[in-house]
FIVO-554538 format. One record per residue: residue number from 0; residue in one letter; x, y, z negated of N, C-alpha, C in turn. Coordinates in steps of 0.1 Angstrom, whole numbers, always signed. Layout:
N
@num->NUM, residu->a, n.x->X, n.y->Y, n.z->Z, ca.x->X, ca.y->Y, ca.z->Z, c.x->X, c.y->Y, c.z->Z
...
END
This chain:
94
@num->0, residu->m, n.x->+99, n.y->+519, n.z->-214, ca.x->+87, ca.y->+525, ca.z->-208, c.x->+76, c.y->+514, c.z->-207
@num->1, residu->r, n.x->+65, n.y->+516, n.z->-213, ca.x->+54, ca.y->+506, ca.z->-213, c.x->+45, c.y->+508, c.z->-201
@num->2, residu->k, n.x->+40, n.y->+497, n.z->-196, ca.x->+31, ca.y->+498, ca.z->-185, c.x->+17, c.y->+500, c.z->-190
@num->3, residu->s, n.x->+8, n.y->+506, n.z->-182, ca.x->-5, ca.y->+508, ca.z->-186, c.x->-13, c.y->+495, c.z->-187
@num->4, residu->a, n.x->-24, n.y->+495, n.z->-195, ca.x->-31, ca.y->+483, ca.z->-197, c.x->-39, c.y->+478, c.z->-185
@num->5, residu->g, n.x->-41, n.y->+487, n.z->-175, ca.x->-49, ca.y->+483, ca.z->-163, c.x->-41, c.y->+475, c.z->-153
@num->6, residu->d, n.x->-28, n.y->+473, n.z->-155, ca.x->-19, ca.y->+467, ca.z->-145, c.x->-18, c.y->+452, c.z->-147
@num->7, residu->g, n.x->-25, n.y->+446, n.z->-157, ca.x->-24, ca.y->+432, ca.z->-159, c.x->-13, c.y->+427, c.z->-169
@num->8, residu->m, n.x->-7, n.y->+437, n.z->-175, ca.x->+4, ca.y->+434, ca.z->-185, c.x->-1, c.y->+438, c.z->-199
@num->9, residu->n, n.x->+4, n.y->+430, n.z->-209, ca.x->+1, ca.y->+434, ca.z->-222, c.x->+12, c.y->+442, c.z->-228
@num->10, residu->d, n.x->+12, n.y->+446, n.z->-241, ca.x->+21, ca.y->+455, ca.z->-247, c.x->+35, c.y->+449, c.z->-248
@num->11, residu->d, n.x->+37, n.y->+436, n.z->-247, ca.x->+50, ca.y->+429, ca.z->-248, c.x->+56, c.y->+429, c.z->-234
@num->12, residu->g, n.x->+50, n.y->+433, n.z->-224, ca.x->+55, ca.y->+432, ca.z->-210, c.x->+52, c.y->+419, c.z->-203
@num->13, residu->l, n.x->+44, n.y->+411, n.z->-209, ca.x->+40, ca.y->+398, ca.z->-204, c.x->+27, c.y->+399, c.z->-196
@num->14, residu->k, n.x->+25, n.y->+391, n.z->-187, ca.x->+12, ca.y->+391, ca.z->-179, c.x->+1, c.y->+386, c.z->-188
@num->15, residu->n, n.x->-11, n.y->+392, n.z->-186, ca.x->-22, ca.y->+388, ca.z->-194, c.x->-27, c.y->+374, c.z->-189
@num->16, residu->g, n.x->-34, n.y->+367, n.z->-197, ca.x->-39, ca.y->+354, ca.z->-193, c.x->-51, c.y->+355, c.z->-184
@num->17, residu->l, n.x->-58, n.y->+344, n.z->-181, ca.x->-69, ca.y->+343, ca.z->-172, c.x->-81, c.y->+350, c.z->-178
@num->18, residu->s, n.x->-89, n.y->+357, n.z->-170, ca.x->-101, ca.y->+362, ca.z->-175, c.x->-111, c.y->+351, c.z->-176
@num->19, residu->a, n.x->-123, n.y->+353, n.z->-182, ca.x->-133, ca.y->+343, ca.z->-185, c.x->-138, c.y->+337, c.z->-172
@num->20, residu->d, n.x->-140, n.y->+345, n.z->-162, ca.x->-146, ca.y->+339, ca.z->-149, c.x->-135, c.y->+332, c.z->-141
@num->21, residu->e, n.x->-122, n.y->+336, n.z->-142, ca.x->-111, ca.y->+329, ca.z->-136, c.x->-110, c.y->+315, c.z->-143
@num->22, residu->f, n.x->-111, n.y->+315, n.z->-156, ca.x->-110, ca.y->+303, ca.z->-164, c.x->-121, c.y->+293, c.z->-160
@num->23, residu->v, n.x->-133, n.y->+298, n.z->-158, ca.x->-144, ca.y->+289, ca.z->-154, c.x->-141, c.y->+283, c.z->-140
@num->24, residu->d, n.x->-136, n.y->+292, n.z->-131, ca.x->-133, ca.y->+287, ca.z->-117, c.x->-122, c.y->+276, c.z->-117
@num->25, residu->v, n.x->-112, n.y->+278, n.z->-125, ca.x->-101, ca.y->+268, ca.z->-126, c.x->-106, c.y->+255, c.z->-132
@num->26, residu->r, n.x->-115, n.y->+256, n.z->-143, ca.x->-120, ca.y->+244, ca.z->-149, c.x->-129, c.y->+237, c.z->-139
@num->27, residu->g, n.x->-137, n.y->+244, n.z->-131, ca.x->-145, ca.y->+237, ca.z->-121, c.x->-136, c.y->+230, c.z->-110
@num->28, residu->e, n.x->-126, n.y->+236, n.z->-106, ca.x->-117, ca.y->+230, ca.z->-96, c.x->-110, c.y->+218, c.z->-101
@num->29, residu->l, n.x->-106, n.y->+218, n.z->-114, ca.x->-100, ca.y->+207, ca.z->-120, c.x->-110, c.y->+195, c.z->-122
@num->30, residu->r, n.x->-122, n.y->+198, n.z->-125, ca.x->-132, ca.y->+188, ca.z->-127, c.x->-135, c.y->+181, c.z->-113
@num->31, residu->d, n.x->-135, n.y->+189, n.z->-102, ca.x->-137, ca.y->+183, ca.z->-89, c.x->-125, c.y->+175, c.z->-85
@num->32, residu->a, n.x->-113, n.y->+178, n.z->-88, ca.x->-101, ca.y->+172, ca.z->-83, c.x->-98, c.y->+159, c.z->-91
@num->33, residu->v, n.x->-101, n.y->+158, n.z->-104, ca.x->-97, ca.y->+147, ca.z->-112, c.x->-109, c.y->+140, c.z->-118
@num->34, residu->p, n.x->-111, n.y->+127, n.z->-115, ca.x->-122, ca.y->+120, ca.z->-121, c.x->-121, c.y->+119, c.z->-136
@num->35, residu->p, n.x->-133, n.y->+118, n.z->-143, ca.x->-132, ca.y->+117, ca.z->-158, c.x->-124, c.y->+105, c.z->-162
@num->36, residu->i, n.x->-118, n.y->+106, n.z->-173, ca.x->-109, ca.y->+95, ca.z->-178, c.x->-117, c.y->+83, c.z->-182
@num->37, residu->d, n.x->-129, n.y->+84, n.z->-187, ca.x->-137, ca.y->+73, ca.z->-191, c.x->-141, c.y->+64, c.z->-179
@num->38, residu->q, n.x->-142, n.y->+71, n.z->-167, ca.x->-145, ca.y->+63, ca.z->-155, c.x->-133, c.y->+55, c.z->-151
@num->39, residu->l, n.x->-121, n.y->+61, n.z->-152, ca.x->-109, ca.y->+54, ca.z->-148, c.x->-106, c.y->+42, c.z->-157
@num->40, residu->g, n.x->-110, n.y->+44, n.z->-170, ca.x->-107, ca.y->+33, ca.z->-179, c.x->-116, c.y->+21, c.z->-177
@num->41, residu->r, n.x->-128, n.y->+23, n.z->-171, ca.x->-137, ca.y->+12, ca.z->-168, c.x->-135, c.y->+6, c.z->-154
@num->42, residu->g, n.x->-124, n.y->+9, n.z->-148, ca.x->-121, ca.y->+3, ca.z->-135, c.x->-128, c.y->+10, c.z->-123
@num->43, residu->a, n.x->-130, n.y->+23, n.z->-124, ca.x->-136, ca.y->+30, ca.z->-113, c.x->-127, c.y->+29, c.z->-100
@num->44, residu->d, n.x->-134, n.y->+28, n.z->-89, ca.x->-126, ca.y->+27, ca.z->-76, c.x->-120, c.y->+41, c.z->-72
@num->45, residu->l, n.x->-109, n.y->+41, n.z->-66, ca.x->-104, ca.y->+53, ca.z->-60, c.x->-112, c.y->+57, c.z->-49
@num->46, residu->r, n.x->-110, n.y->+70, n.z->-44, ca.x->-118, ca.y->+75, ca.z->-33, c.x->-114, c.y->+68, c.z->-20
@num->47, residu->r, n.x->-102, n.y->+63, n.z->-19, ca.x->-98, ca.y->+56, ca.z->-7, c.x->-87, c.y->+46, c.z->-11
@num->48, residu->d, n.x->-84, n.y->+37, n.z->-2, ca.x->-74, ca.y->+27, ca.z->-5, c.x->-60, c.y->+32, c.z->-1
@num->49, residu->l, n.x->-51, n.y->+32, n.z->-10, ca.x->-38, ca.y->+37, ca.z->-7, c.x->-28, c.y->+27, c.z->-1
@num->50, residu->w, n.x->-31, n.y->+15, n.z->-1, ca.x->-22, ca.y->+4, ca.z->+4, c.x->-19, c.y->+6, c.z->+19
@num->51, residu->p, n.x->-29, n.y->+8, n.z->+28, ca.x->-25, ca.y->+10, ca.z->+42, c.x->-16, c.y->+22, c.z->+44
@num->52, residu->d, n.x->-17, n.y->+32, n.z->+37, ca.x->-7, ca.y->+43, ca.z->+38, c.x->+7, c.y->+39, c.z->+34
@num->53, residu->m, n.x->+7, n.y->+31, n.z->+23, ca.x->+20, ca.y->+26, ca.z->+19, c.x->+27, c.y->+17, c.z->+29
@num->54, residu->l, n.x->+19, n.y->+8, n.z->+35, ca.x->+24, ca.y->+0, ca.z->+46, c.x->+29, c.y->+8, c.z->+58
@num->55, residu->r, n.x->+22, n.y->+18, n.z->+62, ca.x->+26, ca.y->+26, ca.z->+73, c.x->+39, c.y->+33, c.z->+69
@num->56, residu->r, n.x->+40, n.y->+38, n.z->+57, ca.x->+53, ca.y->+45, ca.z->+53, c.x->+65, c.y->+35, c.z->+53
@num->57, residu->l, n.x->+63, n.y->+23, n.z->+48, ca.x->+73, ca.y->+13, ca.z->+48, c.x->+78, c.y->+9, c.z->+62
@num->58, residu->e, n.x->+68, n.y->+9, n.z->+72, ca.x->+72, ca.y->+6, ca.z->+86, c.x->+79, c.y->+17, c.z->+93
@num->59, residu->r, n.x->+78, n.y->+29, n.z->+89, ca.x->+85, ca.y->+40, ca.z->+96, c.x->+100, c.y->+38, c.z->+95
@num->60, residu->p, n.x->+107, n.y->+42, n.z->+106, ca.x->+122, ca.y->+41, ca.z->+105, c.x->+127, c.y->+51, c.z->+95
@num->61, residu->p, n.x->+139, n.y->+47, n.z->+89, ca.x->+145, ca.y->+56, ca.z->+79, c.x->+149, c.y->+70, c.z->+85
@num->62, residu->v, n.x->+149, n.y->+80, n.z->+77, ca.x->+153, ca.y->+93, ca.z->+82, c.x->+168, c.y->+93, c.z->+84
@num->63, residu->r, n.x->+171, n.y->+99, n.z->+96, ca.x->+186, ca.y->+100, ca.z->+99, c.x->+191, c.y->+114, c.z->+95
@num->64, residu->v, n.x->+203, n.y->+114, n.z->+90, ca.x->+209, ca.y->+126, ca.z->+86, c.x->+218, c.y->+131, c.z->+97
@num->65, residu->p, n.x->+217, n.y->+143, n.z->+102, ca.x->+225, ca.y->+148, ca.z->+113, c.x->+240, c.y->+149, c.z->+108
@num->66, residu->w, n.x->+249, n.y->+148, n.z->+118, ca.x->+263, ca.y->+149, ca.z->+115, c.x->+267, c.y->+162, c.z->+109
@num->67, residu->f, n.x->+260, n.y->+173, n.z->+112, ca.x->+263, ca.y->+186, ca.z->+107, c.x->+261, c.y->+187, c.z->+92
@num->68, residu->d, n.x->+251, n.y->+180, n.z->+87, ca.x->+249, ca.y->+180, ca.z->+73, c.x->+260, c.y->+173, c.z->+65
@num->69, residu->w, n.x->+265, n.y->+162, n.z->+71, ca.x->+277, ca.y->+155, ca.z->+65, c.x->+289, c.y->+164, c.z->+66
@num->70, residu->a, n.x->+291, n.y->+172, n.z->+77, ca.x->+302, ca.y->+181, ca.z->+77, c.x->+301, c.y->+192, c.z->+67
@num->71, residu->l, n.x->+289, n.y->+197, n.z->+65, ca.x->+287, ca.y->+207, ca.z->+54, c.x->+290, c.y->+202, c.z->+40
@num->72, residu->l, n.x->+286, n.y->+189, n.z->+38, ca.x->+289, ca.y->+183, ca.z->+25, c.x->+304, c.y->+181, c.z->+23
@num->73, residu->a, n.x->+311, n.y->+177, n.z->+34, ca.x->+325, ca.y->+175, ca.z->+33, c.x->+332, c.y->+188, c.z->+30
@num->74, residu->v, n.x->+328, n.y->+199, n.z->+37, ca.x->+335, ca.y->+212, ca.z->+35, c.x->+332, c.y->+217, c.z->+21
@num->75, residu->s, n.x->+320, n.y->+216, n.z->+16, ca.x->+317, ca.y->+220, ca.z->+2, c.x->+324, c.y->+212, c.z->-8
@num->76, residu->g, n.x->+325, n.y->+199, n.z->-6, ca.x->+333, ca.y->+191, ca.z->-15, c.x->+348, c.y->+195, c.z->-15
@num->77, residu->a, n.x->+353, n.y->+197, n.z->-3, ca.x->+367, ca.y->+201, ca.z->-3, c.x->+369, c.y->+215, c.z->-10
@num->78, residu->a, n.x->+360, n.y->+224, n.z->-8, ca.x->+361, ca.y->+237, ca.z->-14, c.x->+360, c.y->+236, c.z->-29
@num->79, residu->a, n.x->+352, n.y->+226, n.z->-34, ca.x->+351, ca.y->+224, ca.z->-49, c.x->+364, c.y->+218, c.z->-54
@num->80, residu->i, n.x->+370, n.y->+210, n.z->-46, ca.x->+383, ca.y->+204, ca.z->-51, c.x->+394, c.y->+214, c.z->-51
@num->81, residu->f, n.x->+395, n.y->+222, n.z->-40, ca.x->+407, ca.y->+231, ca.z->-38, c.x->+404, c.y->+245, c.z->-46
@num->82, residu->f, n.x->+392, n.y->+248, n.z->-48, ca.x->+389, ca.y->+261, ca.z->-55, c.x->+378, c.y->+258, c.z->-66
@num->83, residu->p, n.x->+382, n.y->+252, n.z->-77, ca.x->+373, ca.y->+248, ca.z->-87, c.x->+366, c.y->+261, c.z->-94
@num->84, residu->a, n.x->+372, n.y->+272, n.z->-93, ca.x->+367, ca.y->+284, ca.z->-99, c.x->+354, c.y->+289, c.z->-92
@num->85, residu->l, n.x->+351, n.y->+284, n.z->-80, ca.x->+339, ca.y->+287, ca.z->-73, c.x->+327, c.y->+280, c.z->-79
@num->86, residu->i, n.x->+329, n.y->+269, n.z->-86, ca.x->+317, ca.y->+261, ca.z->-91, c.x->+309, c.y->+270, c.z->-100
@num->87, residu->p, n.x->+315, n.y->+276, n.z->-111, ca.x->+306, ca.y->+284, ca.z->-119, c.x->+300, c.y->+296, c.z->-112
@num->88, residu->a, n.x->+307, n.y->+302, n.z->-103, ca.x->+301, ca.y->+313, ca.z->-95, c.x->+289, c.y->+309, c.z->-87
@num->89, residu->l, n.x->+290, n.y->+297, n.z->-81, ca.x->+279, ca.y->+292, ca.z->-73, c.x->+267, c.y->+288, c.z->-82
@num->90, residu->l, n.x->+270, n.y->+282, n.z->-93, ca.x->+259, ca.y->+278, ca.z->-102, c.x->+252, c.y->+291, c.z->-108
@num->91, residu->y, n.x->+260, n.y->+302, n.z->-110, ca.x->+254, ca.y->+314, ca.z->-115, c.x->+244, c.y->+319, c.z->-105
@num->92, residu->h, n.x->+246, n.y->+317, n.z->-92, ca.x->+237, ca.y->+323, ca.z->-82, c.x->+225, c.y->+314, c.z->-79
@num->93, residu->l, n.x->+224, n.y->+302, n.z->-85, ca.x->+213, ca.y->+294, ca.z->-83, c.x->+202, c.y->+299, c.z->-91
END
């Protein structure tokens, strides 16, 4: 059963591409977000300095993993060892 042409699908059942005005909008957004490559090649400055953010990130304490996560990891590892047939079934559902 084919869908009608007005629902955004083509004859192959695939979604149609961007319309011309959507394409112009996306092009404008990309031009605003990314500086031209020739400016980057001539050593143009970034909009802001990233090094202070990097230092703040390095000074933060490391993330602690709760004990419950370790328990879940141990149970899932034991289940994989004792019931190896579960592995393909679980991979199928990913």
